N, C-alpha and C positions, 0 to 999 in steps of 0.2 A: 681417769679417777679412780682410785683405788678403795675398796671396802675396807672396814675397820679390821677385818682378820687377814688382810694381804698385804705384801710390800711389794714396791715397784722394783723389780730386779733390773731392768733394760727399760728405758725410757725410748719413745720414738725416736729420738735422735741418736740415742746410743745404737737401737736396733739397726738405723741407716747406716752408722758407721761401722758397727759389727760385719753387715752384709757387705759393703764395700771393701773392708778388709780381706774378708774371706774369697771374695773375687782377684783381688789380687794376687793372694796365694794359690788358686788354685792358675789363675793366670801363668804365674812363675812356672808351674810345673805341667802346662799343657804342650805337649810336644807335636801332637797331630790335631788342630783343632777342627779338620776336616770329619773328623771320627767322633768329636764330640756331641753329646747329647746331654739336656740338662731333664730332669724327670723330678718334679714334685710330689710327695705323699701327698694326699688330701688329707686334710683342710689346710693345716698350719704349714705343711711344706711346700704346699703348691703356692702360697704368697711368698714364701720365702725364696724359692726357685724363681719365680719372677724378677725378683730383685736380684738376685746373682746375676740371671740372664742380662738382666739389664745392663748391669755393670761390666760382664765379660764382652757385650757386644760393644759396649763404648769402649774397652783397654784393648780389642782385637780388632777392632773397624768392620767386624762381619756378625751375621745374625746366628748365633747358634740355634738349631732345633731345640722344642721344649715340649713337653708331654707331663701329662699328670695322671696318677696312679691312685684308684680306690682299692683300697686293702679289706676290707669290710667282711668278704665271705672268705678270706684266708686267714682271720685270725684265729688263735686256738682258745680263746674265750667269748667266744659267737653267742654261747648259750647263756653267759652272763650280762650281754647287753640288753636283752628285752626283746620282747618278740617283734619290734619294728623296727630294724637297726636303720641309721640314717644312711644311706647309700649316694654317693656322689659318682660322678661318671669318670670312667676312666676314657684317657685321650691320649692313648698314644700311635697317632696317625703317621709316624715316620717308622722305617724298619729299623729295628735294633742291634739287629745279628752283626757280629764283628765290631759295634759301635764301644765307645767308652763313655760309660755313663756316670753322670755327676747326680747319684741320688741324695735328694734333700729333703730334711724332716727339721720339725720345728725343737721337739724337745727329746733325746736318747735317755730312757729310764733303763727298763730291764733288757731292752735289745729285741723283744717277741715283737714289736711293730716292724722292726728292719727284715726279720726274719720273714715275717709276712709279706713284707713289701718285695723281697727277694724271690719268693715262691710266685708271687703274681708277676714280676716282671721276666721271669725266665718261662711263663706261660707265655709271652709275647717274642720270643726269640732269645739267642744266644748270645749276648754282650762279651766283647773282648775282654773287659774289667769293669767294675763298679766301684767307683769312689765317694764314700759317704762324706755327707755334708752336714752338719747339724748345728743350729744354732746356740743350743745348750746341751750338755751334758752333763746329768746330775748323778751319774754313778749307779751302782745299786745293779749290775747288769747279773743277769740270770744264763746269760748266753753269750756266747764267746764273739761279741760282736763290738769293734772300736771303730769310731771316725778316724775320718785320715784328715778333715778338715773342721774344728772347732770354733766355734763364735766365742763360747765361755763356759768354763766349768764352774759349778755349784756344788758344795757339800749340800745334802739335804739329807732329811731324816724321811722316813718313811711313812711319817703321818704327814707329809707336806705334799704338795702338787706344785708343779709348775707350767703355766700354760702362756702359750701367744694369746693375746687379746686385742681383737678389734677395736677401737675406738669409734666413736659416733663421726670422727671427721675423715675415717678411713685409715688412718695409721694404726701402728700396730705397737704394743709393748707388750712386755715381758713380766708375770707377777708371781709371786710366791704365796699359797695360800696352805694357812694349817687348817687340815682335817678333822672334824669333830668327832 
């Protein structure tokens, strides 16, 4: 259900279809599957990374390693998010040195989250390359960061937010909210 001040941008069915399309695009570009690792940025990117991984596993008939990255302490705005930030677990149990990372996030906006994720990722090793996959690219970049794989591009205003929202049934949709 959406609130009066929000619009559903992607329904759960559209999120599933978009992830499947993105996985097919990724699969077409994979030349060395044994080096590929899927890494989701907590929180929304982790959920999407699991979906992309499931599709890639099915398409390739193998199981890709998956990890999750919390970037809370790598953010450049930590002082603005309050005294008790919500910190999730980083789980990169695999060696990422010389691997080809598929870094997954839900919404790309200024690029600062991705910059923080790259800093965090490189604290765990030195990947051969990092491909960025995002469900929604809303523009307004402040840093020179561009995704290689994009689910949907949306024109947005600075007074809007785009969020991946979990529904009571466990599915996810993307909503646009006008900020007050």
